[in-house]
N, CA and C of each residue as an Amber inpcrd file, in Angstrom:
protein
   270
  15.2800000  -1.4850000 -31.8510000  15.0340000  -2.9170000 -31.8960000
  16.1180000  -3.6700000 -31.1370000  17.3740000  -3.2370000 -31.2560000
  18.4440000  -3.9560000 -30.5800000  18.4000000  -3.7850000 -29.0730000
  17.7270000  -2.7470000 -28.5790000  17.6110000  -2.5530000 -27.1320000
  16.6810000  -3.5860000 -26.5030000  15.8070000  -4.1790000 -27.2640000
  14.8660000  -5.1620000 -26.7330000  15.4470000  -6.5750000 -26.6970000
  16.5240000  -6.8120000 -27.4140000  17.0860000  -8.1680000 -27.4960000
  17.5590000  -8.6780000 -26.1310000  18.2930000  -7.9050000 -25.3230000
  18.6830000  -8.4330000 -24.0080000  17.4720000  -8.7260000 -23.1110000
  16.4580000  -7.8920000 -23.1780000  15.2550000  -8.1320000 -22.3860000
  14.5430000  -9.4100000 -22.7900000  14.4770000  -9.6330000 -24.0890000
  13.8430000 -10.8740000 -24.5640000  14.6700000 -12.0920000 -24.1800000
  15.9750000 -11.9550000 -24.2200000  16.8440000 -13.0540000 -23.8140000
  16.6790000 -13.3990000 -22.3410000  16.5430000 -12.3650000 -21.5100000
  16.3180000 -12.6060000 -20.0910000  14.9600000 -13.2550000 -19.8380000
  13.9550000 -12.8190000 -20.5890000  12.6380000 -13.4540000 -20.4330000
  12.6690000 -14.9030000 -20.8610000  13.3650000 -15.2010000 -21.9530000
  13.4950000 -16.5760000 -22.4100000  14.2350000 -17.4170000 -21.3670000
  15.2990000 -16.8700000 -20.8060000  16.0360000 -17.5890000 -19.7620000
  15.1490000 -17.8340000 -18.5490000  14.3160000 -16.8640000 -18.2190000
  13.3890000 -17.0440000 -17.1030000  12.4210000 -18.1810000 -17.3430000
  11.8760000 -18.2510000 -18.5460000  10.9530000 -19.3440000 -18.8530000
  11.6720000 -20.6830000 -18.9000000  12.9240000 -20.6980000 -19.3470000
  13.6720000 -21.9520000 -19.3720000  14.0640000 -22.4100000 -17.9680000
  14.1670000 -21.4770000 -17.0340000  14.4860000 -21.8210000 -15.6530000
  13.2700000 -22.3070000 -14.8520000  12.0880000 -22.2070000 -15.4190000
  10.8690000 -22.5690000 -14.6960000  10.9120000 -23.9820000 -14.1200000
  11.3140000 -25.0210000 -14.8650000  11.3420000 -26.3600000 -14.2560000
  12.2920000 -26.4570000 -13.0650000  13.4290000 -25.7870000 -13.1290000
  14.3760000 -25.8300000 -12.0120000  13.8090000 -25.1300000 -10.7810000
  13.1150000 -24.0190000 -10.9850000  12.5200000 -23.2950000  -9.8610000
  11.4210000 -24.1280000  -9.2110000  10.5890000 -24.7610000 -10.0250000
   9.5040000 -25.5900000  -9.4840000  10.0820000 -26.8110000  -8.7680000
  11.1240000 -27.4060000  -9.3170000  11.7530000 -28.5480000  -8.6610000
  12.2980000 -28.1370000  -7.2980000  12.9880000 -26.9920000  -7.2380000
  13.5510000 -26.5290000  -5.9710000  12.4630000 -26.2350000  -4.9480000
  11.3750000 -25.6100000  -5.3940000  10.2780000 -25.3120000  -4.4750000
   9.6150000 -26.5900000  -3.9730000   9.4540000 -27.5770000  -4.8360000
   8.8520000 -28.8370000  -4.3950000   9.8000000 -29.5930000  -3.4680000
  11.0970000 -29.4770000  -3.6920000  12.0650000 -30.1050000  -2.8090000
  11.9940000 -29.4980000  -1.4070000  11.9500000 -28.1750000  -1.3320000
  11.8530000 -27.5040000  -0.0300000  10.5220000 -27.8460000   0.6470000
   9.4370000 -27.8480000  -0.1180000   8.1420000 -28.2210000   0.4510000
   8.1250000 -29.6540000   0.9470000   8.7260000 -30.5530000   0.1910000
   8.8090000 -31.9440000   0.6210000   9.6720000 -32.1120000   1.8550000
  10.7480000 -31.3480000   1.9180000  11.6290000 -31.4000000   3.0870000
  10.8930000 -30.9230000   4.3370000  10.1580000 -29.8190000   4.2050000
   9.3740000 -29.3400000   5.3480000   8.2730000 -30.3300000   5.7130000
   7.6450000 -30.9210000   4.7150000   6.6300000 -31.9410000   4.9880000
   7.2250000 -33.1540000   5.6790000   8.4350000 -33.5360000   5.2940000
   9.1000000 -34.6690000   5.9390000   9.4510000 -34.3410000   7.3870000
   9.8370000 -33.0860000   7.6440000  10.1030000 -32.6950000   9.0280000
   8.8400000 -32.7910000   9.8850000   7.7460000 -32.3090000   9.3370000
   6.4820000 -32.3900000  10.0800000   5.9990000 -33.8250000  10.2080000
   6.0850000 -34.5760000   9.1280000   5.6200000 -35.9550000   9.1450000
   6.4930000 -36.8780000   9.9710000   7.7770000 -36.5200000  10.1440000
   8.6790000 -37.3400000  10.9360000   8.3520000 -37.3250000  12.4120000
   7.6410000 -36.3040000  12.8410000   7.2540000 -36.2120000  14.2500000
   6.0690000 -37.1000000  14.5850000   5.4160000 -37.6130000  13.5610000
   4.2820000 -38.5050000  13.7850000   4.7910000 -39.9290000  13.9340000
   4.0340000 -40.7720000  14.6020000   4.4720000 -42.1390000  14.8270000
   4.2670000 -43.0610000  13.6420000   3.3220000 -42.7500000  12.7810000
   2.9610000 -43.6350000  11.6760000   3.7700000 -43.2840000  10.4250000
   4.5060000 -44.2420000   9.8560000   5.3040000 -43.9410000   8.6510000
   4.4670000 -43.5540000   7.4390000   3.2750000 -44.1320000   7.2860000
   2.4610000 -43.7940000   6.1150000   1.9570000 -42.3560000   6.1850000
   1.6820000 -41.8620000   7.3650000   1.2670000 -40.4560000   7.4580000
   2.4470000 -39.5310000   7.1870000   3.6640000 -39.9750000   7.5060000
   4.8460000 -39.1900000   7.1690000   5.0300000 -39.0660000   5.6630000
   4.7420000 -40.1480000   4.9470000   4.8250000 -40.1100000   3.4790000
   3.7680000 -39.1670000   2.9210000   2.5780000 -39.1930000   3.5030000
   1.5160000 -38.2890000   3.0560000   1.9370000 -36.8350000   3.2660000
   2.5590000 -36.5270000   4.3950000   3.0370000 -35.1720000   4.6490000
   4.1350000 -34.7830000   3.6540000   5.0090000 -35.7260000   3.3400000
   6.0720000 -35.4780000   2.3740000   5.5050000 -35.1430000   1.0000000
   4.5870000 -35.9620000   0.5310000   3.9870000 -35.7500000  -0.7940000
   3.1630000 -34.4570000  -0.8040000   2.3960000 -34.2390000   0.2540000
   1.5980000 -33.0060000   0.3300000   2.4610000 -31.7600000   0.3350000
   3.5630000 -31.8020000   1.0870000   4.4770000 -30.6570000   1.0960000
   5.1070000 -30.4240000  -0.2580000   5.4410000 -31.5160000  -0.9520000
   6.0280000 -31.3820000  -2.2880000   5.0410000 -30.7670000  -3.2740000
   3.8050000 -31.2310000  -3.2280000   2.7840000 -30.7060000  -4.1460000
   2.4970000 -29.2370000  -3.8410000   2.3290000 -28.9170000  -2.5580000
   2.0610000 -27.5160000  -2.2020000   3.2490000 -26.6120000  -2.5190000
   4.4550000 -27.0760000  -2.2280000   5.6390000 -26.2760000  -2.5290000
   5.8320000 -26.0610000  -4.0190000   5.6630000 -27.1250000  -4.8020000
   5.8130000 -27.0010000  -6.2590000   4.7580000 -26.1090000  -6.8690000
   3.5130000 -26.2640000  -6.4310000   2.4270000 -25.4320000  -6.9670000
   2.6160000 -23.9680000  -6.5880000   2.9600000 -23.7340000  -5.3260000
   3.2000000 -22.3540000  -4.8930000   4.3880000 -21.7300000  -5.5940000
   5.4450000 -22.5070000  -5.7700000   6.6080000 -21.9950000  -6.4820000
   6.3080000 -21.6700000  -7.9330000   5.5230000 -22.5300000  -8.5790000
   5.1540000 -22.2790000  -9.9750000   4.3120000 -21.0170000 -10.1040000
   3.3240000 -20.8670000  -9.2440000   2.4700000 -19.6740000  -9.3160000
   3.2600000 -18.4020000  -9.0370000   4.1430000 -18.4420000  -8.0460000
   4.9460000 -17.2570000  -7.7280000   5.9250000 -16.9250000  -8.8600000
   6.5230000 -17.9500000  -9.4700000   7.4840000 -17.7220000 -10.5620000
   6.8030000 -17.1520000 -11.7920000   5.6390000 -17.6800000 -12.1360000
   4.9170000 -17.1630000 -13.3040000   4.4470000 -15.7400000 -13.0500000
   4.0020000 -15.4510000 -11.8290000   3.6040000 -14.0750000 -11.5020000
   4.7990000 -13.1370000 -11.6360000   5.9690000 -13.5950000 -11.2170000
   7.1770000 -12.7760000 -11.3220000   7.5480000 -12.5340000 -12.7840000
   7.4550000 -13.5610000 -13.6050000   7.7810000 -13.3920000 -15.0250000
   6.7860000 -12.4670000 -15.7150000   5.5320000 -12.5880000 -15.3810000
   4.5340000 -11.7050000 -16.0010000   4.7130000 -10.2660000 -15.5590000
   5.0470000 -10.0610000 -14.2760000   5.2660000  -8.6990000 -13.7990000
   6.4730000  -8.0920000 -14.4920000   7.5160000  -8.8790000 -14.7090000
   8.6950000  -8.3840000 -15.4140000   8.3810000  -8.0110000 -16.8520000
   7.5260000  -8.8020000 -17.5130000   7.1430000  -8.4920000 -18.8940000
   6.3080000  -7.2180000 -18.9440000   5.4370000  -7.0370000 -17.9610000
   4.6040000  -5.8310000 -17.9250000   5.4720000  -4.5990000 -17.7030000
   6.4490000  -4.6970000 -16.8150000   7.3470000  -3.5730000 -16.5720000
   8.1840000  -3.2550000 -17.8020000   8.5910000  -4.2800000 -18.5280000
   9.3720000  -4.0480000 -19.7480000   8.5280000  -3.3250000 -20.7920000
   7.2570000  -3.6940000 -20.9080000   6.3840000  -2.9970000 -21.8730000
   6.1920000  -1.5450000 -21.4790000   6.0900000  -1.2750000 -20.1890000
   5.9020000   0.1030000 -19.7440000   7.1500000   0.9430000 -19.9860000
   8.3200000   0.3410000 -19.8890000   9.5670000   1.0780000 -20.1230000
   9.7780000   1.3900000 -21.5900000   9.3150000   0.5240000 -22.4770000
   9.5370000   0.6790000 -23.9110000   8.3350000   1.3260000 -24.5770000
   7.9870000   2.5070000 -24.1420000   6.9070000   3.2340000 -24.7960000
   7.4520000   3.9040000 -26.0520000   6.5840000   4.1330000 -26.9720000
   6.9970000   4.7930000 -28.2140000   7.3850000   6.2440000 -27.9120000
   8.2390000   6.7860000 -28.7170000   8.6950000   8.1570000 -28.5030000
   7.5330000   9.1440000 -28.5810000   6.5380000   8.8500000 -29.3970000
   5.4000000   9.7750000 -29.5010000   4.5180000   9.7150000 -28.2620000
   4.5740000   8.6200000 -27.4980000   3.7580000   8.4940000 -26.2960000
   4.4740000   9.0190000 -25.0460000   5.7610000   9.2740000 -25.1450000
   6.5280000   9.7390000 -23.9910000   6.0960000  11.1590000 -23.6300000
   6.0200000  11.4430000 -22.3530000   5.6380000  12.8120000 -21.9630000
   6.7590000  13.7880000 -22.3010000   6.3580000  14.9790000 -22.6550000
   7.3380000  16.0040000 -23.0110000   7.8030000  16.7080000 -21.7540000
   9.0890000  17.0200000 -21.7210000   9.6390000  17.7580000 -20.5860000
   9.4240000  19.2450000 -20.8230000   8.8610000  19.9550000 -19.8430000
   8.6560000  21.3980000 -20.0400000   9.9130000  22.2110000 -19.9470000
């Protein structure tokens, strides 16, 4: 039981870091959108590119982060098999 405590703590920390990861991804997406939108002559289209980049970056970052957390949880379950389910060494 005590071997699972660090793994659970890391998973909890991962879920608590989710807002920071999404914020960073939306910031990078907005920055890239601002770079693209800055090349256009119309300021309102630049704002649209900024907002669109932020939304796409935040959404993509959230989906990638949740997929990473779920994959980590699946790997942890596979590592912690019961002793009766472990294959025997010949």
